[in-house]
PyMOL Python script that loads the backbone (N, CA, C, O; Angstrom):
from pymol import cmd

cmd.read_pdbstr("""\
ATOM      1  N   MET A   1     -64.325  91.351 -58.902  1.00  0.00           N
ATOM      2  CA  MET A   1     -62.939  91.200 -59.288  1.00  0.00           C
ATOM      3  C   MET A   1     -62.792  91.491 -60.771  1.00  0.00           C
ATOM      4  O   MET A   1     -63.642  91.140 -61.589  1.00  0.00           O
ATOM      5  N   SER A   2     -61.699  92.135 -61.081  1.00  0.00           N
ATOM      6  CA  SER A   2     -61.405  92.491 -62.457  1.00  0.00           C
ATOM      7  C   SER A   2     -60.699  91.329 -63.145  1.00  0.00           C
ATOM      8  O   SER A   2     -59.883  90.643 -62.529  1.00  0.00           O
ATOM      9  N   GLU A   3     -61.016  91.103 -64.436  1.00  0.00           N
ATOM     10  CA  GLU A   3     -60.374  90.031 -65.194  1.00  0.00           C
ATOM     11  C   GLU A   3     -60.000  90.489 -66.602  1.00  0.00           C
ATOM     12  O   GLU A   3     -60.555  89.999 -67.585  1.00  0.00           O
ATOM     13  N   PRO A   4     -59.052  91.434 -66.700  1.00  0.00           N
ATOM     14  CA  PRO A   4     -58.644  91.874 -68.044  1.00  0.00           C
ATOM     15  C   PRO A   4     -57.767  90.821 -68.720  1.00  0.00           C
ATOM     16  O   PRO A   4     -57.166  89.970 -68.065  1.00  0.00           O
ATOM     17  N   SER A   5     -57.714  90.904 -70.037  1.00  0.00           N
ATOM     18  CA  SER A   5     -56.795  90.036 -70.767  1.00  0.00           C
ATOM     19  C   SER A   5     -55.366  90.528 -70.503  1.00  0.00           C
ATOM     20  O   SER A   5     -55.156  91.659 -70.066  1.00  0.00           O
ATOM     21  N   ILE A   6     -54.413  89.675 -70.772  1.00  0.00           N
ATOM     22  CA  ILE A   6     -53.008  90.063 -70.585  1.00  0.00           C
ATOM     23  C   ILE A   6     -52.669  91.256 -71.474  1.00  0.00           C
ATOM     24  O   ILE A   6     -51.919  92.141 -71.061  1.00  0.00           O
ATOM     25  N   THR A   7     -53.209  91.290 -72.682  1.00  0.00           N
ATOM     26  CA  THR A   7     -52.949  92.406 -73.595  1.00  0.00           C
ATOM     27  C   THR A   7     -53.468  93.711 -73.015  1.00  0.00           C
ATOM     28  O   THR A   7     -52.763  94.719 -73.032  1.00  0.00           O
ATOM     29  N   VAL A   8     -54.693  93.703 -72.501  1.00  0.00           N
ATOM     30  CA  VAL A   8     -55.260  94.903 -71.888  1.00  0.00           C
ATOM     31  C   VAL A   8     -54.441  95.286 -70.661  1.00  0.00           C
ATOM     32  O   VAL A   8     -54.147  96.464 -70.455  1.00  0.00           O
ATOM     33  N   ALA A   9     -54.074  94.307 -69.849  1.00  0.00           N
ATOM     34  CA  ALA A   9     -53.293  94.589 -68.641  1.00  0.00           C
ATOM     35  C   ALA A   9     -51.944  95.218 -68.989  1.00  0.00           C
ATOM     36  O   ALA A   9     -51.483  96.123 -68.294  1.00  0.00           O
ATOM     37  N   ARG A  10     -51.322  94.749 -70.046  1.00  0.00           N
ATOM     38  CA  ARG A  10     -50.035  95.292 -70.469  1.00  0.00           C
ATOM     39  C   ARG A  10     -50.175  96.781 -70.801  1.00  0.00           C
ATOM     40  O   ARG A  10     -49.310  97.590 -70.467  1.00  0.00           O
ATOM     41  N   ASN A  11     -51.256  97.116 -71.449  1.00  0.00           N
ATOM     42  CA  ASN A  11     -51.478  98.508 -71.845  1.00  0.00           C
ATOM     43  C   ASN A  11     -51.953  99.389 -70.695  1.00  0.00           C
ATOM     44  O   ASN A  11     -51.888 100.615 -70.780  1.00  0.00           O
ATOM     45  N   ARG A  12     -52.423  98.772 -69.635  1.00  0.00           N
ATOM     46  CA  ARG A  12     -52.958  99.523 -68.495  1.00  0.00           C
ATOM     47  C   ARG A  12     -52.333  99.045 -67.189  1.00  0.00           C
ATOM     48  O   ARG A  12     -53.033  98.873 -66.191  1.00  0.00           O
ATOM     49  N   LEU A  13     -51.040  98.834 -67.190  1.00  0.00           N
ATOM     50  CA  LEU A  13     -50.354  98.259 -66.034  1.00  0.00           C
ATOM     51  C   LEU A  13     -50.594  99.052 -64.758  1.00  0.00           C
ATOM     52  O   LEU A  13     -50.868  98.462 -63.714  1.00  0.00           O
ATOM     53  N   ALA A  14     -50.499 100.367 -64.819  1.00  0.00           N
ATOM     54  CA  ALA A  14     -50.695 101.181 -63.612  1.00  0.00           C
ATOM     55  C   ALA A  14     -52.095 100.975 -63.038  1.00  0.00           C
ATOM     56  O   ALA A  14     -52.257 100.884 -61.821  1.00  0.00           O
ATOM     57  N   ALA A  15     -53.090 100.901 -63.890  1.00  0.00           N
ATOM     58  CA  ALA A  15     -54.467 100.695 -63.426  1.00  0.00           C
ATOM     59  C   ALA A  15     -54.627  99.305 -62.813  1.00  0.00           C
ATOM     60  O   ALA A  15     -55.326  99.143 -61.813  1.00  0.00           O
ATOM     61  N   VAL A  16     -53.982  98.302 -63.412  1.00  0.00           N
ATOM     62  CA  VAL A  16     -54.050  96.935 -62.869  1.00  0.00           C
ATOM     63  C   VAL A  16     -53.412  96.892 -61.489  1.00  0.00           C
ATOM     64  O   VAL A  16     -53.965  96.297 -60.563  1.00  0.00           O
ATOM     65  N   VAL A  17     -52.256  97.518 -61.353  1.00  0.00           N
ATOM     66  CA  VAL A  17     -51.562  97.542 -60.058  1.00  0.00           C
ATOM     67  C   VAL A  17     -52.413  98.257 -59.016  1.00  0.00           C
ATOM     68  O   VAL A  17     -52.546  97.772 -57.893  1.00  0.00           O
ATOM     69  N   ASN A  18     -52.982  99.388 -59.365  1.00  0.00           N
ATOM     70  CA  ASN A  18     -53.835 100.126 -58.425  1.00  0.00           C
ATOM     71  C   ASN A  18     -55.030  99.286 -57.996  1.00  0.00           C
ATOM     72  O   ASN A  18     -55.376  99.267 -56.815  1.00  0.00           O
ATOM     73  N   ARG A  19     -55.656  98.602 -58.922  1.00  0.00           N
ATOM     74  CA  ARG A  19     -56.809  97.752 -58.592  1.00  0.00           C
ATOM     75  C   ARG A  19     -56.373  96.584 -57.710  1.00  0.00           C
ATOM     76  O   ARG A  19     -57.072  96.222 -56.764  1.00  0.00           O
ATOM     77  N   ALA A  20     -55.204  95.988 -58.024  1.00  0.00           N
ATOM     78  CA  ALA A  20     -54.716  94.827 -57.272  1.00  0.00           C
ATOM     79  C   ALA A  20     -54.384  95.177 -55.821  1.00  0.00           C
ATOM     80  O   ALA A  20     -54.350  94.294 -54.965  1.00  0.00           O
ATOM     81  N   ARG A  21     -54.141  96.445 -55.543  1.00  0.00           N
ATOM     82  CA  ARG A  21     -53.875  96.844 -54.157  1.00  0.00           C
ATOM     83  C   ARG A  21     -55.141  96.757 -53.320  1.00  0.00           C
ATOM     84  O   ARG A  21     -55.071  96.728 -52.092  1.00  0.00           O
ATOM     85  N   LYS A  22     -56.316  96.715 -53.982  1.00  0.00           N
ATOM     86  CA  LYS A  22     -57.605  96.665 -53.290  1.00  0.00           C
ATOM     87  C   LYS A  22     -58.244  95.286 -53.352  1.00  0.00           C
ATOM     88  O   LYS A  22     -58.905  94.861 -52.405  1.00  0.00           O
ATOM     89  N   GLU A  23     -58.048  94.583 -54.470  1.00  0.00           N
ATOM     90  CA  GLU A  23     -58.650  93.268 -54.668  1.00  0.00           C
ATOM     91  C   GLU A  23     -57.838  92.503 -55.710  1.00  0.00           C
ATOM     92  O   GLU A  23     -57.150  93.114 -56.527  1.00  0.00           O
ATOM     93  N   PRO A  24     -57.912  91.175 -55.688  1.00  0.00           N
ATOM     94  CA  PRO A  24     -57.168  90.404 -56.696  1.00  0.00           C
ATOM     95  C   PRO A  24     -57.633  90.740 -58.106  1.00  0.00           C
ATOM     96  O   PRO A  24     -58.817  90.977 -58.347  1.00  0.00           O
ATOM     97  N   VAL A  25     -56.685  90.757 -59.026  1.00  0.00           N
ATOM     98  CA  VAL A  25     -56.984  90.958 -60.444  1.00  0.00           C
ATOM     99  C   VAL A  25     -56.490  89.722 -61.179  1.00  0.00           C
ATOM    100  O   VAL A  25     -55.298  89.412 -61.150  1.00  0.00           O
ATOM    101  N   PHE A  26     -57.403  89.016 -61.836  1.00  0.00           N
ATOM    102  CA  PHE A  26     -57.033  87.840 -62.605  1.00  0.00           C
ATOM    103  C   PHE A  26     -56.788  88.248 -64.052  1.00  0.00           C
ATOM    104  O   PHE A  26     -57.660  88.835 -64.692  1.00  0.00           O
ATOM    105  N   LEU A  27     -55.610  87.939 -64.562  1.00  0.00           N
ATOM    106  CA  LEU A  27     -55.297  88.221 -65.967  1.00  0.00           C
ATOM    107  C   LEU A  27     -55.661  86.982 -66.775  1.00  0.00           C
ATOM    108  O   LEU A  27     -55.381  85.852 -66.374  1.00  0.00           O
ATOM    109  N   THR A  28     -56.280  87.216 -67.903  1.00  0.00           N
ATOM    110  CA  THR A  28     -56.759  86.105 -68.706  1.00  0.00           C
ATOM    111  C   THR A  28     -56.028  86.028 -70.038  1.00  0.00           C
ATOM    112  O   THR A  28     -55.508  87.022 -70.546  1.00  0.00           O
ATOM    113  N   GLY A  29     -56.004  84.856 -70.569  1.00  0.00           N
ATOM    114  CA  GLY A  29     -55.464  84.600 -71.904  1.00  0.00           C
ATOM    115  C   GLY A  29     -56.356  83.580 -72.584  1.00  0.00           C
ATOM    116  O   GLY A  29     -56.605  82.509 -72.030  1.00  0.00           O
ATOM    117  N   HIS A  30     -56.832  83.891 -73.754  1.00  0.00           N
ATOM    118  CA  HIS A  30     -57.730  82.998 -74.497  1.00  0.00           C
ATOM    119  C   HIS A  30     -58.962  82.645 -73.652  1.00  0.00           C
ATOM    120  O   HIS A  30     -59.470  81.526 -73.710  1.00  0.00           O
ATOM    121  N   GLY A  31     -59.430  83.626 -72.864  1.00  0.00           N
ATOM    122  CA  GLY A  31     -60.644  83.437 -72.086  1.00  0.00           C
ATOM    123  C   GLY A  31     -60.488  82.660 -70.788  1.00  0.00           C
ATOM    124  O   GLY A  31     -61.478  82.383 -70.111  1.00  0.00           O
ATOM    125  N   LYS A  32     -59.248  82.302 -70.430  1.00  0.00           N
ATOM    126  CA  LYS A  32     -59.008  81.537 -69.205  1.00  0.00           C
ATOM    127  C   LYS A  32     -58.119  82.330 -68.260  1.00  0.00           C
ATOM    128  O   LYS A  32     -57.229  83.058 -68.699  1.00  0.00           O
ATOM    129  N   ARG A  33     -58.362  82.188 -66.963  1.00  0.00           N
ATOM    130  CA  ARG A  33     -57.493  82.833 -65.980  1.00  0.00           C
ATOM    131  C   ARG A  33     -56.086  82.256 -66.071  1.00  0.00           C
ATOM    132  O   ARG A  33     -55.901  81.039 -66.077  1.00  0.00           O
ATOM    133  N   ILE A  34     -55.100  83.144 -66.141  1.00  0.00           N
ATOM    134  CA  ILE A  34     -53.702  82.716 -66.255  1.00  0.00           C
ATOM    135  C   ILE A  34     -52.945  82.987 -64.953  1.00  0.00           C
ATOM    136  O   ILE A  34     -52.283  82.100 -64.415  1.00  0.00           O
ATOM    137  N   VAL A  35     -53.049  84.206 -64.458  1.00  0.00           N
ATOM    138  CA  VAL A  35     -52.349  84.592 -63.230  1.00  0.00           C
ATOM    139  C   VAL A  35     -53.241  85.527 -62.410  1.00  0.00           C
ATOM    140  O   VAL A  35     -54.207  86.105 -62.908  1.00  0.00           O
ATOM    141  N   ALA A  36     -52.874  85.648 -61.134  1.00  0.00           N
ATOM    142  CA  ALA A  36     -53.555  86.610 -60.264  1.00  0.00           C
ATOM    143  C   ALA A  36     -52.535  87.646 -59.821  1.00  0.00           C
ATOM    144  O   ALA A  36     -51.407  87.308 -59.463  1.00  0.00           O
ATOM    145  N   VAL A  37     -52.936  88.897 -59.846  1.00  0.00           N
ATOM    146  CA  VAL A  37     -52.111  89.989 -59.341  1.00  0.00           C
ATOM    147  C   VAL A  37     -52.731  90.410 -58.019  1.00  0.00           C
ATOM    148  O   VAL A  37     -53.902  90.787 -57.965  1.00  0.00           O
ATOM    149  N   VAL A  38     -51.932  90.344 -56.943  1.00  0.00           N
ATOM    150  CA  VAL A  38     -52.443  90.695 -55.615  1.00  0.00           C
ATOM    151  C   VAL A  38     -51.475  91.648 -54.930  1.00  0.00           C
ATOM    152  O   VAL A  38     -50.302  91.732 -55.295  1.00  0.00           O
ATOM    153  N   ASP A  39     -51.976  92.358 -53.943  1.00  0.00           N
ATOM    154  CA  ASP A  39     -51.159  93.253 -53.136  1.00  0.00           C
ATOM    155  C   ASP A  39     -50.042  92.444 -52.463  1.00  0.00           C
ATOM    156  O   ASP A  39     -50.258  91.292 -52.087  1.00  0.00           O
ATOM    157  N   ALA A  40     -48.870  93.027 -52.313  1.00  0.00           N
ATOM    158  CA  ALA A  40     -47.720  92.329 -51.734  1.00  0.00           C
ATOM    159  C   ALA A  40     -48.005  91.851 -50.310  1.00  0.00           C
ATOM    160  O   ALA A  40     -47.586  90.754 -49.940  1.00  0.00           O
ATOM    161  N   ASP A  41     -48.708  92.651 -49.506  1.00  0.00           N
ATOM    162  CA  ASP A  41     -49.034  92.237 -48.136  1.00  0.00           C
ATOM    163  C   ASP A  41     -49.945  91.010 -48.140  1.00  0.00           C
ATOM    164  O   ASP A  41     -49.771  90.099 -47.329  1.00  0.00           O
ATOM    165  N   VAL A  42     -50.902  90.989 -49.043  1.00  0.00           N
ATOM    166  CA  VAL A  42     -51.791  89.832 -49.164  1.00  0.00           C
ATOM    167  C   VAL A  42     -50.987  88.605 -49.566  1.00  0.00           C
ATOM    168  O   VAL A  42     -51.181  87.523 -49.013  1.00  0.00           O
ATOM    169  N   PHE A  43     -50.089  88.770 -50.522  1.00  0.00           N
ATOM    170  CA  PHE A  43     -49.258  87.654 -50.976  1.00  0.00           C
ATOM    171  C   PHE A  43     -48.427  87.092 -49.829  1.00  0.00           C
ATOM    172  O   PHE A  43     -48.358  85.876 -49.651  1.00  0.00           O
ATOM    173  N   GLU A  44     -47.796  87.970 -49.048  1.00  0.00           N
ATOM    174  CA  GLU A  44     -46.978  87.514 -47.922  1.00  0.00           C
ATOM    175  C   GLU A  44     -47.817  86.765 -46.890  1.00  0.00           C
ATOM    176  O   GLU A  44     -47.358  85.769 -46.330  1.00  0.00           O
ATOM    177  N   LYS A  45     -49.036  87.227 -46.633  1.00  0.00           N
ATOM    178  CA  LYS A  45     -49.928  86.520 -45.705  1.00  0.00           C
ATOM    179  C   LYS A  45     -50.305  85.150 -46.256  1.00  0.00           C
ATOM    180  O   LYS A  45     -50.342  84.171 -45.511  1.00  0.00           O
ATOM    181  N   LEU A  46     -50.582  85.075 -47.545  1.00  0.00           N
ATOM    182  CA  LEU A  46     -50.922  83.798 -48.165  1.00  0.00           C
ATOM    183  C   LEU A  46     -49.760  82.814 -48.086  1.00  0.00           C
ATOM    184  O   LEU A  46     -49.957  81.641 -47.770  1.00  0.00           O
ATOM    185  N   VAL A  47     -48.555  83.288 -48.372  1.00  0.00           N
ATOM    186  CA  VAL A  47     -47.378  82.419 -48.301  1.00  0.00           C
ATOM    187  C   VAL A  47     -47.156  81.955 -46.864  1.00  0.00           C
ATOM    188  O   VAL A  47     -46.848  80.786 -46.631  1.00  0.00           O
ATOM    189  N   GLY A  48     -47.310  82.866 -45.896  1.00  0.00           N
ATOM    190  CA  GLY A  48     -47.153  82.493 -44.489  1.00  0.00           C
ATOM    191  C   GLY A  48     -48.166  81.444 -44.071  1.00  0.00           C
ATOM    192  O   GLY A  48     -47.821  80.497 -43.364  1.00  0.00           O
ATOM    193  N   ALA A  49     -49.413  81.599 -44.499  1.00  0.00           N
ATOM    194  CA  ALA A  49     -50.458  80.629 -44.175  1.00  0.00           C
ATOM    195  C   ALA A  49     -50.159  79.283 -44.833  1.00  0.00           C
ATOM    196  O   ALA A  49     -50.362  78.232 -44.224  1.00  0.00           O
ATOM    197  N   TRP A  50     -49.678  79.315 -46.072  1.00  0.00           N
ATOM    198  CA  TRP A  50     -49.330  78.082 -46.775  1.00  0.00           C
ATOM    199  C   TRP A  50     -48.187  77.358 -46.059  1.00  0.00           C
ATOM    200  O   TRP A  50     -48.222  76.136 -45.913  1.00  0.00           O
ATOM    201  N   GLU A  51     -47.174  78.109 -45.611  1.00  0.00           N
ATOM    202  CA  GLU A  51     -46.054  77.502 -44.892  1.00  0.00           C
ATOM    203  C   GLU A  51     -46.526  76.884 -43.582  1.00  0.00           C
ATOM    204  O   GLU A  51     -46.078  75.798 -43.215  1.00  0.00           O
ATOM    205  N   GLN A  52     -47.424  77.562 -42.873  1.00  0.00           N
ATOM    206  CA  GLN A  52     -47.964  77.001 -41.632  1.00  0.00           C
ATOM    207  C   GLN A  52     -48.735  75.718 -41.917  1.00  0.00           C
ATOM    208  O   GLN A  52     -48.632  74.749 -41.165  1.00  0.00           O
ATOM    209  N   LEU A  53     -49.504  75.711 -42.997  1.00  0.00           N
ATOM    210  CA  LEU A  53     -50.246  74.518 -43.366  1.00  0.00           C
ATOM    211  C   LEU A  53     -49.300  73.361 -43.670  1.00  0.00           C
ATOM    212  O   LEU A  53     -49.564  72.223 -43.284  1.00  0.00           O
ATOM    213  N   GLN A  54     -48.206  73.649 -44.358  1.00  0.00           N
ATOM    214  CA  GLN A  54     -47.215  72.608 -44.648  1.00  0.00           C
ATOM    215  C   GLN A  54     -46.632  72.041 -43.352  1.00  0.00           C
ATOM    216  O   GLN A  54     -46.444  70.830 -43.231  1.00  0.00           O
ATOM    217  N   ASP A  55     -46.346  72.915 -42.385  1.00  0.00           N
ATOM    218  CA  ASP A  55     -45.824  72.464 -41.095  1.00  0.00           C
ATOM    219  C   ASP A  55     -46.846  71.590 -40.373  1.00  0.00           C
ATOM    220  O   ASP A  55     -46.484  70.567 -39.792  1.00  0.00           O
ATOM    221  N   ILE A  56     -48.105  71.981 -40.406  1.00  0.00           N
ATOM    222  CA  ILE A  56     -49.165  71.207 -39.750  1.00  0.00           C
ATOM    223  C   ILE A  56     -49.296  69.842 -40.415  1.00  0.00           C
ATOM    224  O   ILE A  56     -49.441  68.827 -39.733  1.00  0.00           O
ATOM    225  N   ARG A  57     -49.246  69.816 -41.740  1.00  0.00           N
ATOM    226  CA  ARG A  57     -49.325  68.531 -42.445  1.00  0.00           C
ATOM    227  C   ARG A  57     -48.145  67.633 -42.091  1.00  0.00           C
ATOM    228  O   ARG A  57     -48.319  66.431 -41.888  1.00  0.00           O
ATOM    229  N   ALA A  58     -46.955  68.205 -42.016  1.00  0.00           N
ATOM    230  CA  ALA A  58     -45.772  67.413 -41.660  1.00  0.00           C
ATOM    231  C   ALA A  58     -45.911  66.865 -40.248  1.00  0.00           C
ATOM    232  O   ALA A  58     -45.558  65.714 -39.990  1.00  0.00           O
ATOM    233  N   LEU A  59     -46.422  67.680 -39.333  1.00  0.00           N
ATOM    234  CA  LEU A  59     -46.631  67.235 -37.960  1.00  0.00           C
ATOM    235  C   LEU A  59     -47.663  66.115 -37.914  1.00  0.00           C
ATOM    236  O   LEU A  59     -47.462  65.123 -37.213  1.00  0.00           O
ATOM    237  N   ASP A  60     -48.758  66.256 -38.645  1.00  0.00           N
ATOM    238  CA  ASP A  60     -49.772  65.208 -38.702  1.00  0.00           C
ATOM    239  C   ASP A  60     -49.202  63.913 -39.269  1.00  0.00           C
ATOM    240  O   ASP A  60     -49.464  62.830 -38.746  1.00  0.00           O
ATOM    241  N   GLU A  61     -48.420  64.031 -40.341  1.00  0.00           N
ATOM    242  CA  GLU A  61     -47.812  62.839 -40.934  1.00  0.00           C
ATOM    243  C   GLU A  61     -46.873  62.158 -39.954  1.00  0.00           C
ATOM    244  O   GLU A  61     -46.868  60.931 -39.851  1.00  0.00           O
ATOM    245  N   ALA A  62     -46.082  62.937 -39.234  1.00  0.00           N
ATOM    246  CA  ALA A  62     -45.172  62.366 -38.251  1.00  0.00           C
ATOM    247  C   ALA A  62     -45.945  61.690 -37.122  1.00  0.00           C
ATOM    248  O   ALA A  62     -45.583  60.602 -36.673  1.00  0.00           O
ATOM    249  N   ALA A  63     -47.015  62.347 -36.670  1.00  0.00           N
ATOM    250  CA  ALA A  63     -47.808  61.787 -35.573  1.00  0.00           C
ATOM    251  C   ALA A  63     -48.507  60.500 -36.003  1.00  0.00           C
ATOM    252  O   ALA A  63     -48.715  59.604 -35.185  1.00  0.00           O
ATOM    253  N   ASN A  64     -48.869  60.403 -37.280  1.00  0.00           N
ATOM    254  CA  ASN A  64     -49.586  59.227 -37.776  1.00  0.00           C
ATOM    255  C   ASN A  64     -48.672  58.165 -38.381  1.00  0.00           C
ATOM    256  O   ASN A  64     -49.154  57.151 -38.886  1.00  0.00           O
ATOM    257  N   SER A  65     -47.359  58.386 -38.335  1.00  0.00           N
ATOM    258  CA  SER A  65     -46.425  57.457 -38.973  1.00  0.00           C
ATOM    259  C   SER A  65     -46.213  56.193 -38.164  1.00  0.00           C
ATOM    260  O   SER A  65     -45.729  55.193 -38.694  1.00  0.00           O
ATOM    261  N   GLY A  66     -46.564  56.221 -36.899  1.00  0.00           N
ATOM    262  CA  GLY A  66     -46.344  55.051 -36.053  1.00  0.00           C
ATOM    263  C   GLY A  66     -44.950  54.991 -35.464  1.00  0.00           C
ATOM    264  O   GLY A  66     -44.657  54.110 -34.656  1.00  0.00           O
ATOM    265  N   GLU A  67     -44.089  55.911 -35.854  1.00  0.00           N
ATOM    266  CA  GLU A  67     -42.735  55.937 -35.306  1.00  0.00           C
ATOM    267  C   GLU A  67     -42.758  56.593 -33.932  1.00  0.00           C
ATOM    268  O   GLU A  67     -43.592  57.453 -33.650  1.00  0.00           O
ATOM    269  N   SER A  68     -41.833  56.172 -33.092  1.00  0.00           N
ATOM    270  CA  SER A  68     -41.771  56.771 -31.765  1.00  0.00           C
ATOM    271  C   SER A  68     -41.082  58.129 -31.851  1.00  0.00           C
ATOM    272  O   SER A  68     -40.277  58.381 -32.747  1.00  0.00           O
ATOM    273  N   SER A  69     -41.410  58.978 -30.917  1.00  0.00           N
ATOM    274  CA  SER A  69     -40.811  60.307 -30.900  1.00  0.00           C
ATOM    275  C   SER A  69     -39.738  60.365 -29.819  1.00  0.00           C
ATOM    276  O   SER A  69     -39.667  59.498 -28.948  1.00  0.00           O
ATOM    277  N   VAL A  70     -38.910  61.394 -29.887  1.00  0.00           N
ATOM    278  CA  VAL A  70     -37.870  61.602 -28.878  1.00  0.00           C
ATOM    279  C   VAL A  70     -38.046  62.994 -28.284  1.00  0.00           C
ATOM    280  O   VAL A  70     -38.612  63.884 -28.918  1.00  0.00           O
ATOM    281  N   THR A  71     -37.565  63.167 -27.087  1.00  0.00           N
ATOM    282  CA  THR A  71     -37.646  64.476 -26.453  1.00  0.00           C
ATOM    283  C   THR A  71     -36.608  65.403 -27.082  1.00  0.00           C
ATOM    284  O   THR A  71     -35.649  64.950 -27.707  1.00  0.00           O
ATOM    285  N   TRP A  72     -36.814  66.693 -26.906  1.00  0.00           N
ATOM    286  CA  TRP A  72     -35.876  67.685 -27.410  1.00  0.00           C
ATOM    287  C   TRP A  72     -34.516  67.498 -26.745  1.00  0.00           C
ATOM    288  O   TRP A  72     -33.484  67.586 -27.410  1.00  0.00           O
ATOM    289  N   ASP A  73     -34.507  67.240 -25.442  1.00  0.00           N
ATOM    290  CA  ASP A  73     -33.234  67.032 -24.731  1.00  0.00           C
ATOM    291  C   ASP A  73     -32.493  65.825 -25.270  1.00  0.00           C
ATOM    292  O   ASP A  73     -31.270  65.864 -25.408  1.00  0.00           O
ATOM    293  N   HIS A  74     -33.210  64.751 -25.579  1.00  0.00           N
ATOM    294  CA  HIS A  74     -32.569  63.563 -26.139  1.00  0.00           C
ATOM    295  C   HIS A  74     -31.989  63.859 -27.529  1.00  0.00           C
ATOM    296  O   HIS A  74     -30.877  63.438 -27.847  1.00  0.00           O
ATOM    297  N   ALA A  75     -32.752  64.587 -28.348  1.00  0.00           N
ATOM    298  CA  ALA A  75     -32.275  64.944 -29.687  1.00  0.00           C
ATOM    299  C   ALA A  75     -31.009  65.782 -29.597  1.00  0.00           C
ATOM    300  O   ALA A  75     -30.053  65.546 -30.337  1.00  0.00           O
ATOM    301  N   LYS A  76     -30.995  66.771 -28.683  1.00  0.00           N
ATOM    302  CA  LYS A  76     -29.798  67.607 -28.511  1.00  0.00           C
ATOM    303  C   LYS A  76     -28.625  66.765 -28.072  1.00  0.00           C
ATOM    304  O   LYS A  76     -27.509  66.949 -28.557  1.00  0.00           O
ATOM    305  N   SER A  77     -28.864  65.848 -27.166  1.00  0.00           N
ATOM    306  CA  SER A  77     -27.787  64.971 -26.684  1.00  0.00           C
ATOM    307  C   SER A  77     -27.224  64.124 -27.816  1.00  0.00           C
ATOM    308  O   SER A  77     -26.008  63.982 -27.947  1.00  0.00           O
ATOM    309  N   GLU A  78     -28.105  63.566 -28.630  1.00  0.00           N
ATOM    310  CA  GLU A  78     -27.677  62.738 -29.760  1.00  0.00           C
ATOM    311  C   GLU A  78     -26.856  63.540 -30.773  1.00  0.00           C
ATOM    312  O   GLU A  78     -25.946  63.012 -31.413  1.00  0.00           O
ATOM    313  N   LEU A  79     -27.194  64.820 -30.906  1.00  0.00           N
ATOM    314  CA  LEU A  79     -26.483  65.679 -31.852  1.00  0.00           C
ATOM    315  C   LEU A  79     -25.256  66.352 -31.239  1.00  0.00           C
ATOM    316  O   LEU A  79     -24.534  67.079 -31.920  1.00  0.00           O
ATOM    317  N   GLY A  80     -25.025  66.104 -29.945  1.00  0.00           N
ATOM    318  CA  GLY A  80     -23.883  66.694 -29.275  1.00  0.00           C
ATOM    319  C   GLY A  80     -24.025  68.187 -29.011  1.00  0.00           C
ATOM    320  O   GLY A  80     -23.034  68.916 -28.991  1.00  0.00           O
ATOM    321  N   LEU A  81     -25.255  68.638 -28.811  1.00  0.00           N
ATOM    322  CA  LEU A  81     -25.490  70.063 -28.566  1.00  0.00           C
ATOM    323  C   LEU A  81     -25.628  70.342 -27.087  1.00  0.00           C
ATOM    324  O   LEU A  81     -25.831  71.490 -26.692  1.00  0.00           O
TER     325      LEU A  81
END
""", "prot")
cmd.dss("prot")
cmd.show_as("cartoon", "prot")
cmd.util.cbc("prot")
cmd.orient("prot")
């Protein structure tokens, strides 16, 4: 993985973008990773996976809350649907 400084990346933006289409590029500042540049498709997959994980965590929390659940038909009835 490439880790140019932000200054170098600014001067070589096209090269950074081309590299990021193949693998993540970490931009550094003062010797520390600041941001990652990744291909848009990779980013969308990561966000989708993160959203699924959030849904799974919410489901686990609900299942472990001790509260009783209701059926979908009951919920629709309560909401007047």
